[in-house]
VOKOL-972697 format. One line per 8 residues: for each residue y negated, x negated, z of C-alpha. Coordinates in steps of 0.5 Angstrom, whole numbers, padded with zeros to 4 digits. Each point is the difference from the previous one (the first is absolute). Layout:
# VOKOL-972697
Y X Z ~ ...
***
This chain:
# VOKOL-972697
0083 0280 0275 ~ 0007 -0002 0002 ~ 0004 -0004 -0004 ~ 0007 0002 -0004 ~ 0006 0000 0003 ~ 0003 -0004 -0007 ~ -0006 -0005 0002 ~ 0002 -0001 0007
0007 -0003 -0002 ~ -0003 -0004 -0004 ~ -0005 -0004 0006 ~ -0006 0004 -0002 ~ -0001 0004 0006 ~ -0003 -0001 0006 ~ 0006 -0001 0006 ~ -0004 0006 0004
0002 0005 -0006 ~ 0007 -0001 0002 ~ 0001 0008 0000 ~ -0002 0000 -0007 ~ 0006 -0003 -0002 ~ 0004 0005 0001 ~ 0000 0007 -0004 ~ -0001 0004 0007
0005 0006 -0004 ~ 0000 0007 0003 ~ 0007 0003 0001 ~ -0002 0005 -0005 ~ -0002 -0006 -0004 ~ 0006 -0003 0001 ~ 0004 0007 -0001 ~ -0003 -0001 -0007
0001 -0005 -0001 ~ 0007 0000 0001 ~ 0001 0005 -0003 ~ -0004 -0001 -0007 ~ 0006 0001 -0006 ~ 0003 -0006 -0002 ~ 0001 -0002 -0007 ~ 0007 0000 -0003
-0001 -0007 -0003 ~ -0004 -0006 0003 ~ 0001 -0007 -0002 ~ 0003 -0004 0006 ~ -0004 -0005 0003 ~ 0004 -0006 0004 ~ -0003 -0002 0005 ~ 0004 -0007 0004
-0002 0001 0008 ~ -0004 0005 0001 ~ 0001 0008 0001 ~ -0005 0004 -0002 ~ 0000 0007 0006 ~ -0004 0007 -0003 ~ -0007 -0001 0002 ~ -0001 -0007 0001
-0004 -0004 -0004 ~ 0002 -0007 -0002 ~ -0002 -0006 -0005 ~ 0005 -0004 -0004 ~ 0000 -0005 -0005 ~ 0004 0002 -0007 ~ 0003 -0007 -0004 ~ 0006 0002 -0003
0000 0002 -0008 ~ 0003 0007 0001 ~ -0005 0001 0006 ~ -0005 -0002 -0003 ~ 0001 0005 -0006 ~ 0001 0006 0004 ~ -0006 -0001 0003 ~ -0005 -0001 -0005
0004 0007 -0003 ~ -0001 0004 0005 ~ -0007 -0002 0003 ~ -0002 0002 -0007 ~ 0003 0007 0001 ~ 0001 0004 0006 ~ 0001 -0006 0005 ~ 0006 0003 0003
0006 -0005 0001 ~ 0007 0000 0004 ~ 0001 -0006 0005 ~ 0007 -0003 0003 ~ 0002 -0006 0003 ~ 0005 -0005 -0002 ~ 0006 -0001 0004 ~ -0002 -0007 -0002
-0006 -0003 0002 ~ 0002 -0006 -0004 ~ 0000 0002 -0007 ~ -0003 -0001 -0004 ~ 0002 0005 -0006 ~ 0004 0006 0004 ~ 0004 0005 -0005 ~ 0001 0007 0002
0006 -0001 0006 ~ -0005 -0005 0003 ~ -0004 0006 0002 ~ 0000 0004 0006 ~ 0000 0008 -0002 ~ -0005 0001 0004 ~ -0008 0000 -0001 ~ -0006 0002 0001
-0005 0003 -0006 ~ -0007 -0004 0000 ~ -0006 0002 -0003 ~ -0004 -0007 -0002 ~ -0007 0000 0003 ~ -0002 -0007 -0002 ~ 0002 -0004 -0006 ~ -0003 -0008 0001
0001 -0005 -0006 ~ 0001 -0008 0003 ~ -0002 -0006 -0003 ~ 0008 -0003 0000 ~ 0002 0006 -0005 ~ 0003 0005 0005 ~ -0003 0006 0003 ~ 0000 0003 0007
0000 0009 0001 ~ -0002 0003 0007 ~ 0005 0006 -0001 ~ 0000 0005 0006 ~ 0007 0004 0002 ~ 0000 0007 -0003 ~ 0008 0003 0001 ~ 0007 -0002 0000
0004 0001 -0006 ~ 0007 -0002 0000 ~ 0003 -0003 -0007 ~ 0005 0004 -0004 ~ 0000 -0004 -0006 ~ -0002 -0005 -0004 ~ -0002 0001 -0006 ~ -0004 -0006 -0004
0000 -0007 0003 ~ -0004 -0004 -0005 ~ -0006 0000 -0001 ~ 0000 0001 0008 ~ 0004 0005 0004 ~ 0000 0007 -0001 ~ 0005 0006 0004 ~ 0000 0007 0000
-0002 0002 0007 ~ 0001 0005 0006 ~ -0004 0001 0007 ~ 0003 -0002 0006 ~ -0003 0005 0005 ~ -0001 -0003 0008 ~ 0003 0006 0005 ~ -0006 0002 0005
0005 0002 0006 ~ -0005 -0001 0005 ~ -0006 0004 0002 ~ -0005 0002 0006 ~ 0000 -0004 0007 ~ 0005 -0005 -0001 ~ -0002 -0002 -0007 ~ -0007 -0001 0004
0003 -0003 0005 ~ 0004 -0006 -0005 ~ -0006 0000 -0003 ~ -0004 -0001 0005 ~ 0006 -0006 0003 ~ -0001 -0003 -0007 ~ -0007 -0001 0001 ~ 0000 -0003 0007
0006 -0005 -0002 ~ -0005 -0001 -0007 ~ -0005 -0002 0004 ~ 0003 -0004 0006 ~ 0003 -0005 -0007 ~ -0008 -0001 -0003 ~ -0002 -0002 0007 ~ 0005 -0005 0002
0000 -0003 -0008 ~ -0005 -0005 0000 ~ 0000 0001 -0009 ~ -0001 0008 0000 ~ -0007 0002 0001 ~ -0002 0004 0006 ~ -0004 0006 -0005 ~ 0007 0001 -0003
0002 0004 0006 ~ -0006 0004 -0001 ~ 0003 0001 -0008 ~ 0007 0003 0003 ~ -0003 0004 0005 ~ -0004 0004 -0006 ~ 0006 0001 -0004 ~ 0001 0007 0001
0006 0000 -0005 ~ 0007 0000 0004 ~ 0004 -0002 -0007 ~ -0006 -0004 -0002 ~ 0000 -0004 0008 ~ 0007 -0002 -0001 ~ 0000 -0002 -0007 ~ -0006 -0005 0001
0003 -0003 0007 ~ 0007 0000 -0004 ~ -0003 -0004 -0007 ~ -0003 -0005 0006 ~ 0005 -0001 0005 ~ 0003 -0008 0000 ~ 0007 0002 -0003 ~ 0004 -0002 -0006
0000 0004 -0006 ~ 0006 0003 0001 ~ -0002 0003 0006 ~ -0007 0004 -0003 ~ 0005 0002 -0006 ~ 0005 0003 0006 ~ -0008 0003 0002 ~ -0002 0003 -0006
0007 0003 -0002 ~ 0001 0004 0008 ~ -0001 0007 -0002 ~ -0001 0003 0007 ~ -0007 -0001 0004 ~ 0004 0000 0006 ~ 0005 -0007 -0002 ~ -0006 -0003 -0004
-0005 0001 0007 ~ 0006 -0002 0004 ~ 0001 -0007 -0004 ~ -0007 -0001 -0001 ~ -0001 0000 0008 ~ 0006 -0005 0001 ~ -0003 -0005 -0005 ~ -0007 0001 0004
0004 -0001 0006 ~ 0003 -0006 -0001 ~ -0006 -0003 -0004 ~ -0004 0001 0007 ~ 0005 -0003 0004 ~ 0000 -0006 -0004 ~ -0008 0000 0001 ~ 0001 0001 0007
0004 -0006 0000 ~ -0004 -0005 -0004 ~ -0006 0002 0005 ~ 0005 -0003 0006 ~ 0001 -0005 -0004 ~ -0007 -0001 -0001 ~ -0002 0001 0007 ~ 0005 -0005 0003
-0002 -0005 -0005 ~ -0007 0001 0000 ~ -0004 -0006 0003 ~ -0006 -0004 -0001 ~ 0001 -0005 -0005 ~ -0003 -0005 -0005 ~ 0002 -0004 -0007 ~ 0005 -0005 0004
0003 0006 0003 ~ 0002 0004 -0006 ~ 0007 -0003 -0001 ~ 0002 0002 0008 ~ -0003 0007 -0002 ~ 0003 0001 -0006 ~ 0008 -0003 0003 ~ -0002 0004 0006
-0001 0007 -0004 ~ 0006 -0001 -0004 ~ 0004 -0001 0006 ~ -0003 0006 0004 ~ 0002 0004 -0007 ~ 0008 -0003 0000 ~ 0000 0001 0008 ~ -0002 0008 -0001
0007 0000 -0006 ~ 0004 -0004 0004 ~ 0000 -0005 -0005 ~ -0002 -0007 0004 ~ 0000 -0006 -0004 ~ 0004 -0003 0008 ~ 0005 0006 -0002 ~ 0002 0000 -0006
0001 -0008 0001 ~ 0005 0001 0006 ~ 0003 0006 -0004 ~ 0002 -0005 -0006 ~ 0002 -0005 0005 ~ 0004 0006 0004 ~ 0003 0001 -0008 ~ 0002 -0007 -0002
0003 -0002 0007 ~ 0005 0007 -0001 ~ 0002 -0002 -0007 ~ 0003 -0006 0003 ~ 0003 0003 0007 ~ 0006 -0002 -0002 ~ -0001 -0008 0000 ~ -0004 -0001 0006
0003 -0002 0006 ~ 0001 0005 0007 ~ -0005 -0003 0004 ~ -0005 -0002 -0007 ~ 0000 0007 -0002 ~ -0003 0002 0008 ~ -0004 -0006 0000 ~ -0003 0003 -0006
-0001 0007 0001 ~ -0003 -0002 0007 ~ -0005 -0004 -0004 ~ -0001 0006 -0005 ~ -0002 0005 0006 ~ -0005 -0006 0002 ~ -0003 -0001 -0006 ~ -0001 0008 -0001
-0003 0000 0006 ~ -0005 -0006 0000 ~ -0007 0001 -0005 ~ -0001 -0003 -0004 ~ -0006 -0004 0002 ~ 0004 -0003 0006 ~ 0001 -0008 0001 ~ 0008 0002 0000
0001 0004 -0006 ~ 0000 -0005 -0005 ~ 0004 -0005 0004 ~ 0005 0007 0001 ~ 0000 0001 -0008 ~ 0002 -0007 -0002 ~ 0006 0000 0004 ~ 0002 0006 -0002
-0001 0000 -0006 ~ 0005 -0008 0001 ~ 0005 0004 0002 ~ 0000 0004 -0004 ~ 0000 -0005 -0006 ~ 0006 -0005 0003 ~ 0006 0001 -0004 ~ 0004 0003 0006
0008 0000 -0002 ~ -0003 -0001 -0007 ~ 0005 -0005 -0004 ~ 0000 -0002 -0008 ~ 0007 0000 -0002 ~ 0003 -0007 -0001 ~ 0003 -0003 -0007 ~ 0007 -0002 0002
0001 -0002 -0006 ~ 0002 -0008 0000 ~ 0001 -0003 -0007 ~ -0007 0004 -0001 ~ -0004 -0003 0007 ~ 0003 -0007 -0003 ~ -0002 0001 -0006 ~ -0008 0001 0002
0001 -0006 0005 ~ 0001 -0004 -0006 ~ -0005 0003 -0004 ~ -0005 -0002 0005 ~ 0002 -0006 0003 ~ 0004 -0006 -0003 ~ 0004 -0003 0005 ~ 0000 0001 0007
0008 0001 0001 ~ 0000 0001 0006 ~ -0005 0005 0001 ~ 0003 0004 -0006 ~ 0007 -0001 0004 ~ -0003 0003 0007 ~ -0004 0006 -0004 ~ 0006 0002 -0003
0005 0000 0006 ~ -0006 0005 0005 ~ 0001 0005 -0007 ~ 0008 -0001 0000 ~ 0000 0001 0008 ~ -0006 0006 -0002 ~ 0005 0003 -0005 ~ 0006 0000 0005
-0003 0003 0006 ~ -0005 0004 -0003 ~ -0004 -0002 0007 ~ -0002 -0005 0003 ~ -0005 -0005 0004 ~ -0005 -0004 -0006 ~ 0001 -0007 0002 ~ -0006 -0005 0001
0000 -0004 -0005 ~ -0005 -0007 0001 ~ -0002 -0004 -0007 ~ 0000 -0007 0002 ~ -0003 -0005 -0005 ~ -0006 -0004 -0004 ~ -0006 0003 -0003 ~ 0000 0004 -0007
0009 0000 0000 ~ -0001 0008 0000 ~ 0002 0002 0006 ~ -0007 0006 0000 ~ 0002 0001 -0007 ~ 0008 0001 0002 ~ -0002 0006 0004 ~ -0003 0004 -0005
0007 -0001 -0004 ~ 0004 0003 0007 ~ -0004 0006 -0001 ~ 0001 0001 -0007 ~ 0007 -0002 0001 ~ 0002 0005 0005 ~ -0006 0006 -0002 ~ -0003 0000 0005
-0008 0000 0002 ~ -0003 -0008 0002 ~ -0005 -0002 0005 ~ -0004 -0007 0001 ~ -0003 -0002 0007 ~ -0003 -0006 -0001 ~ 0002 -0004 0008 ~ -0005 -0006 -0002
-0006 -0001 0004 ~ 0002 0007 0005 ~ -0002 -0001 0007 ~ 0000 0006 0003 ~ 0005 0004 0003 ~ -0002 0006 -0002 ~ 0000 0000 -0007 ~ 0008 0000 0001
-0001 0006 0005 ~ -0005 0003 -0002 ~ -0006 0001 0005 ~ 0000 0006 0005 ~ -0005 0006 -0001 ~ -0004 -0001 0005 ~ -0004 -0005 -0004 ~ -0005 0002 -0005
0003 0000 -0007 ~ 0007 -0002 0002 ~ 0006 0000 -0005 ~ 0007 -0001 0000 ~ 0003 -0006 0000 ~ 0001 -0004 -0007 ~ 0008 0002 0000 ~ -0002 0008 0000
-0006 0000 -0004 ~ 0006 -0003 -0006 ~ 0005 0005 0002 ~ -0006 0005 -0001 ~ -0001 -0003 -0007 ~ 0006 -0001 -0002 ~ 0002 0007 0001 ~ 0007 -0001 0002
0004 -0002 0007 ~ 0004 -0006 -0005 ~ -0005 -0004 -0004 ~ 0001 -0008 -0001 ~ -0006 -0003 0006 ~ -0001 -0007 -0002 ~ -0003 -0003 0006 ~ -0003 -0006 -0003
-0002 -0007 0002 ~ 0003 0002 0007 ~ -0001 -0007 0002 ~ -0007 0000 0000 ~ 0000 0005 0005 ~ -0006 -0003 0006 ~ -0001 0003 0007 ~ -0007 -0001 0004
-0002 0005 0006 ~ 0001 0006 -0004 ~ 0008 0000 0000 ~ 0006 -0004 -0003 ~ 0001 0004 -0007 ~ 0007 -0003 0000 ~ 0002 0003 0007 ~ -0002 0007 -0003
0004 -0003 -0006 ~ 0007 -0001 0004 ~ 0001 0009 0000 ~ -0002 0001 -0006 ~ 0006 -0006 -0003 ~ 0005 0002 0005 ~ 0004 0006 -0004 ~ 0004 0001 0008
-0008 0002 0002 ~ -0003 0002 -0006 ~ 0002 0006 -0001 ~ -0004 0003 0005 ~ -0007 -0004 0000 ~ -0006 0001 0003 ~ -0006 0001 -0003 ~ -0006 0000 0005
-0005 0005 -0004 ~ 0006 0004 -0002 ~ 0003 0000 0007 ~ 0006 0003 -0002 ~ 0007 -0004 -0003 ~ 0001 -0001 -0008 ~ 0007 -0002 -0002 ~ -0001 -0007 -0004
0008 -0001 -0001 ~ 0001 0002 -0007 ~ -0006 -0005 -0002 ~ 0002 -0006 -0004 ~ -0005 -0006 0003 ~ -0001 -0006 -0003 ~ -0004 -0006 0003 ~ -0002 -0006 -0004
-0002 -0006 0004 ~ -0001 -0008 -0003 ~ 0002 -0003 0007 ~ 0004 0002 0005 ~ -0002 -0004 0006 ~ -0006 0005 0001 ~ 0004 0006 0000 ~ 0001 0001 0008
0007 -0001 0002 ~ 0002 0008 0002 ~ -0004 0002 -0007 ~ 0005 -0005 -0003 ~ 0007 0002 0003 ~ -0003 0008 -0003 ~ 0001 -0002 -0007 ~ 0005 -0002 -0006
-0002 -0008 -0002 ~ 0001 0001 -0008 ~ -0003 -0008 -0002 ~ -0004 0000 -0007 ~ 0001 -0007 -0002 ~ -0005 -0003 -0006 ~ 0002 0001 -0007 ~ 0004 -0006 -0005
-0003 -0003 -0006 ~ 0004 0004 -0003 ~ -0002 0007 0004 ~ -0006 -0001 -0001 ~ 0000 -0001 -0008 ~ 0004 0007 0001 ~ -0005 0004 0003 ~ -0006 -0003 -0004
0004 0002 -0006 ~ 0001 0007 0002 ~ -0005 0001 0005 ~ -0006 -0004 0001 ~ -0002 -0001 -0009 ~ 0001 0007 -0001 ~ -0004 0002 0006 ~ -0006 -0005 -0002
0000 0002 -0008 ~ -0001 0008 0002 ~ -0005 -0002 0006 ~ -0004 -0004 -0005 ~ 0001 0004 -0007 ~ 0005 -0004 -0003 ~ 0005 0003 -0005 ~ 0007 -0004 0000
-0001 -0002 -0007 ~ -0007 -0004 0003 ~ 0003 -0005 0005 ~ 0007 -0002 0001 ~ 0002 -0006 0004 ~ 0006 -0005 -0001 ~ 0005 -0002 0006 ~ -0003 -0007 -0001
-0008 0003 0002 ~ 0003 0003 0006 ~ 0004 -0005 0003 ~ -0007 -0005 -0001 ~ -0005 0006 0004 ~ 0006 0001 0006 ~ 0001 -0008 0001 ~ -0006 -0003 -0003
-0006 0006 0003 ~ 0003 0003 0006 ~ 0004 -0002 0007 ~ 0002 0007 0003 ~ 0006 0003 0002 ~ -0002 0007 -0003 ~ -0003 0001 -0006 ~ -0007 0002 0002
-0004 -0006 -0003 ~ 0006 0000 -0007 ~ -0003 0007 0000 ~ -0007 -0001 0000 ~ 0000 -0008 -0004 ~ 0004 0005 -0007 ~ -0006 0005 0002 ~ -0005 -0006 -0002
0004 -0001 -0006 ~ 0000 0007 -0002 ~ -0008 0001 0000 ~ -0001 -0007 -0003 ~ 0004 0003 -0006 ~ -0004 0007 0001 ~ -0006 -0003 -0001 ~ 0002 -0004 -0006
0003 0007 -0003 ~ -0008 0004 0002 ~ -0002 -0005 -0004 ~ 0003 0000 -0006 ~ 0002 -0008 0001 ~ 0007 0002 -0001 ~ 0004 0006 0000 ~ 0007 -0003 0005
0001 -0005 0002 ~ 0008 -0004 0002 ~ -0001 -0003 0007 ~ 0004 -0007 0000 ~ 0001 -0006 0005 ~ -0008 -0003 -0003 ~ -0002 0006 0000 ~ 0000 0002 0007
-0003 -0007 0001 ~ -0006 0001 -0005 ~ -0002 0007 0003 ~ 0002 -0001 0008 ~ -0003 -0008 0001 ~ 0004 -0005 0002 ~ 0006 0000 0004 ~ -0001 0000 0007
0006 -0001 0004 ~ 0005 -0006 -0001 ~ 0007 -0001 0002 ~ -0002 -0007 0005 ~ 0007 -0002 0003 ~ 0002 -0006 -0004 ~ -0007 -0002 0001 ~ -0001 0000 0008
0006 -0003 0000 ~ -0001 -0006 -0003 ~ -0001 -0004 0006 ~ 0004 -0001 0007 ~ -0003 0005 0005 ~ 0000 0007 -0003 ~ 0005 0006 0000 ~ 0001 0006 -0003
0001 0006 0005 ~ 0000 0007 -0001 ~ -0003 0006 0005 ~ -0002 0007 -0001 ~ -0005 0003 0000 ~ -0002 0008 0001 ~ -0003 -0001 -0007 ~ 0008 -0003 -0002
0002 -0006 -0001 ~ -0003 -0007 -0001 ~ 0001 -0008 0000 ~ -0003 -0003 0005 ~ 0000 -0008 -0001 ~ 0001 -0004 0008 ~ -0004 -0008 -0001 ~ 0001 -0006 0005
-0003 -0006 0000 ~ -0001 -0006 0005 ~ -0005 -0004 0003 ~ 0000 -0006 0004 ~ -0001 0002 0007 ~ 0002 0003 0007 ~ 0006 0004 -0002 ~ -0004 0006 0000
0001 0007 -0004 ~ -0005 0003 -0004 ~ 0001 0008 -0003 ~ -0005 0002 -0004 ~ 0000 0007 -0005 ~ -0002 0006 0005 ~ 0007 0000 0002 ~ 0003 0005 0006
0004 -0002 0007 ~ 0006 0001 -0003 ~ -0001 -0005 -0007 ~ -0003 -0005 0004 ~ 0006 0000 0005 ~ 0004 0000 -0006 ~ -0003 -0008 -0002 ~ 0001 -0002 0007
0007 0001 -0001 ~ 0001 -0002 -0006 ~ -0002 -0007 0003 ~ 0003 0001 0005 ~ 0007 0000 -0004 ~ -0003 -0006 -0005 ~ 0000 -0005 0007 ~ 0008 0002 0001
0002 -0002 -0007 ~ -0005 -0005 -0001 ~ 0005 -0006 0001 ~ 0005 0004 -0006 ~ -0007 0000 -0005 ~ -0002 -0007 0002 ~ -0006 0001 0003 ~ -0003 -0005 0005
0000 0004 0007 ~ -0007 -0004 0000 ~ -0003 0005 -0005 ~ 0000 0006 0004 ~ -0004 -0004 0005 ~ -0005 -0004 -0004 ~ -0001 0004 -0005 ~ -0003 0007 0000
0002 0006 -0003 ~ -0003 0006 -0006 ~ 0002 0006 -0001 ~ -0004 0005 -0004 ~ 0001 0007 -0004 ~ -0004 0000 -0005 ~ -0004 0008 -0001 ~ -0004 -0003 0007
-0004 0007 -0001 ~ 0007 0004 0000 ~ 0003 0002 0007 ~ 0007 -0003 0001 ~ 0005 0001 0005 ~ 0008 0001 0001 ~ 0006 -0004 0000 ~ 0003 0000 -0007
-0004 -0005 -0002 ~ 0004 -0006 0005 ~ 0004 -0002 -0005 ~ -0005 -0002 -0004 ~ -0004 -0003 0005 ~ 0006 -0004 0002 ~ 0001 -0003 -0008 ~ -0008 -0002 -0001
0001 -0004 0007 ~ 0006 -0003 -0002 ~ -0003 -0001 -0007 ~ -0005 -0004 0002 ~ 0003 -0005 0005 ~ 0006 0000 -0004 ~ -0004 -0001 -0007 ~ 0005 0003 -0003
-0004 0006 -0004 ~ 0002 0008 0001 ~ 0004 0002 -0006 ~ -0005 0004 -0005 ~ 0005 0005 -0002 ~ 0002 0002 0006 ~ -0004 0006 0005 ~ 0002 0001 0007
-0001 0004 0007 ~ 0004 0000 0006 ~ -0001 0001 0007 ~ 0002 -0006 0005 ~ 0001 -0002 0006 ~ 0000 -0006 0005 ~ 0008 -0001 0000 ~ -0001 0000 -0007
0003 0008 -0003 ~ -0003 0003 -0005 ~ -0001 0007 0001 ~ -0001 0006 -0005 ~ -0007 0003 -0002 ~ -0003 0005 -0003 ~ -0003 0002 -0007 ~ 0006 -0003 -0004
-0001 0005 -0006 ~ -0008 -0001 0000 ~ 0001 -0008 0001 ~ 0005 0000 -0006 ~ -0004 0003 -0005 ~ -0006 -0005 0002 ~ 0005 -0005 -0001 ~ 0001 0002 -0006
-0007 0001 -0003 ~ -0001 -0008 0002 ~ 0006 -0002 -0004 ~ 0004 -0002 0006 ~ 0007 -0002 -0003 ~ 0004 0000 0008 ~ -0002 0004 0005 ~ 0003 -0003 0008
0001 0006 0005 ~ 0003 0001 0006 ~ 0006 0001 -0001 ~ -0001 0007 0004 ~ -0003 0002 -0005 ~ 0006 0000 -0006 ~ 0000 0008 0002 ~ -0007 0001 -0001
0001 -0003 -0008 ~ 0006 0003 -0001 ~ -0004 0007 0000 ~ -0005 -0003 -0005 ~ 0002 0002 -0007 ~ 0003 -0004 -0004 ~ -0006 0000 -0006 ~ -0005 -0003 0005
0004 -0005 0002 ~ 0002 -0002 -0006 ~ -0001 -0008 -0002 ~ -0001 -0001 0008 ~ 0005 -0006 0004 ~ 0001 0003 0008 ~ 0001 -0005 0004 ~ 0001 0002 0008
0000 -0004 0006 ~ 0001 0000 0007 ~ -0001 -0005 0003 ~ -0005 -0006 -0001 ~ 0003 -0006 -0001 ~ 0003 0002 -0006 ~ -0006 0003 -0002 ~ -0005 -0007 -0003
0006 -0002 -0005 ~ -0001 0006 -0003 ~ -0007 -0001 0000 ~ -0002 -0007 -0001 ~ 0000 -0005 -0006 ~ 0005 -0004 0001 ~ -0004 -0007 -0001 ~ -0006 0000 0004
-0007 -0003 -0003 ~ 0000 -0006 0005 ~ 0006 -0002 0006 ~ -0004 0004 0007 ~ 0002 -0007 0003 ~ -0003 -0003 -0005 ~ -0007 0003 0000 ~ -0001 0001 0007
0002 -0008 0002 ~ -0005 -0003 -0007 ~ -0005 0005 0003 ~ 0000 -0003 0007 ~ 0001 -0007 -0003 ~ -0007 0001 -0004 ~ -0002 0002 0006 ~ 0001 -0006 0005
-0003 -0004 -0006 ~ -0006 0003 0000 ~ -0001 -0001 0007 ~ 0000 0009 0001 ~ 0004 0004 0005 ~ 0000 0006 -0004 ~ -0002 -0001 -0007 ~ 0001 0005 -0005
0006 0001 -0005
***
């Protein structure tokens, strides 16, 4: 026995009985159904996403309370209801104004109660009606209705031809669609009623609710037929294209090829729609470029459009597709002629610099001068500044403050250990993984053509077989050339003339002379005790409190404690180690508070020694110069000024000179000059001439593991040699520096401020300098040299009277004579003194 239609809807039938799922109405039956009388009033059941057509049978699920009440009442009476569709399918509780006015009279064929309390009904459309007026809204909609008659305006051969066309097109769709059983063709061909055929097909079209409602509301048969055929043709085209796509990507695939197959199919679909991802990407890049067209120089725009055209023609699988894409994105992302607006408020800029850094007056003055000229001239080439000084004095952080004070972007490039020229100029695009140089990368990162760019540790750039980065920097740091900087990756000229370059260096000797000549050197010397104290109060202590989770009331330092840390636990020009030691104290306090041992701690000098241990550094100048032959020199190092001791001793020998302490050639030559000059003035000093022939001289500079060189220790060496031969001690309160010549002149030396600071840290009261270095002392801030006495010499004749004690430990003539007599008595030719 054939299963019922309603059974098939719920899956109880067999596929071969598919034709039974469609009520095969004859024309007469269909006419009787459409002309059947319609009650004057109908209960109205709104449907969310379905349009019911006359003759069509559909299952629906009823879940809303008012709908359940309606179905219950209708099923208990004549089972006739009115079906209308909602205008908005998302609306859960529609009102009368949210429903279409044209609907379909339906008969409930079957009612099924579901486990969740909802009900499913199978309904069949009868005829179309129009709502005149809603009579009641509760407990469900009820409205007065009137028939909505269709117009039969086709007949004869024209009608037969149209129906045949509809059936043939429908058959093609069924055959091409993988989701529709082929038996549906038989069922469609067995439909004899033209109206029901159109209703059935319209009900199953793959279109939206609005379009189906429009079909339901069309009165003229011919218009409805034409609209249905248009939809069928469109669906047929889509299926034909889908079949072409399936054919295009058809291949034998296994499990590993699954992902590839899906991607190929997606690509084929996008190609047919003209919406390939590559094309979309190129169009987006073109749109971005068009927005910024005015910013690009003419040659850059020409290159960019050319590369975009190449990218459009290059398949995504091509090896150079990614290269072209990266190149185009780099050009678009670079800030061509895009500038940030400078804040030219000089007082505010000075306030920012003072807020971030204590002291450094010379640097701040130079920045204010730059801003003043920029304010007056409006447009100028940015200078190339080089901050030169020991570590820890704030060179790098000063660059950030400058950028903040003039409202510019900040970029930092670390050049320490850089050996590859391509890091500056970029790699050519022929290489795999090619990138622009660091200069261009940072321009892209900042997004402005006038940032403050810091070239950190420029003195530590190296050179090897990959090129010399310092040579590449010659163009970058030349204000006359960097407006046409050429990057190997870009292959375009880029204007760097508005960039404020700031380089930092610890030593100028390792910077090539041509590069040094392009920069304005601004020395930043070390800090005095007073400056370090202020820096600790204003910056270091608050920062360490914050980093260690302490409040201001939980830890405070008195000035004596800060001085104790500076003098006894650090020996530096900067404040980096000072910050670390303050951090150690802060961590100790934080530990005590965390353990509930203390609530707060006031740090005094005793607390510093308790936390940091015994004092590590001492001023040993007075102790080292208690015997003849020891002089105190002043030296410059990349880490600031330092005290240098020159020690001399004599022993019986043949007049040889031995020099130790890992000294360079220049320093050894200074020792030879000192001895030669001493021989010329030996008689005036009471030194026997035979002493230089029969006694060996040994010169030593302690800290033997540290290489030392330079001419500035000549004066100290002469003092030490003269002291050992005259037996007059060098004054412990004097430190000296200066180069000597064979003819007795004292020449000027460099690093005066660093050396003066070192002398002050060591407790020296008098500094002996070459006369021509007096101008350097005048440039040092008054508070730094306060308490120091400066003596200037230009000839060595006046040196020894200034640095040697008046009284000798023992007269040289008597000393050497006594030793000589003792030797003869002992029968030895060369006794040891």
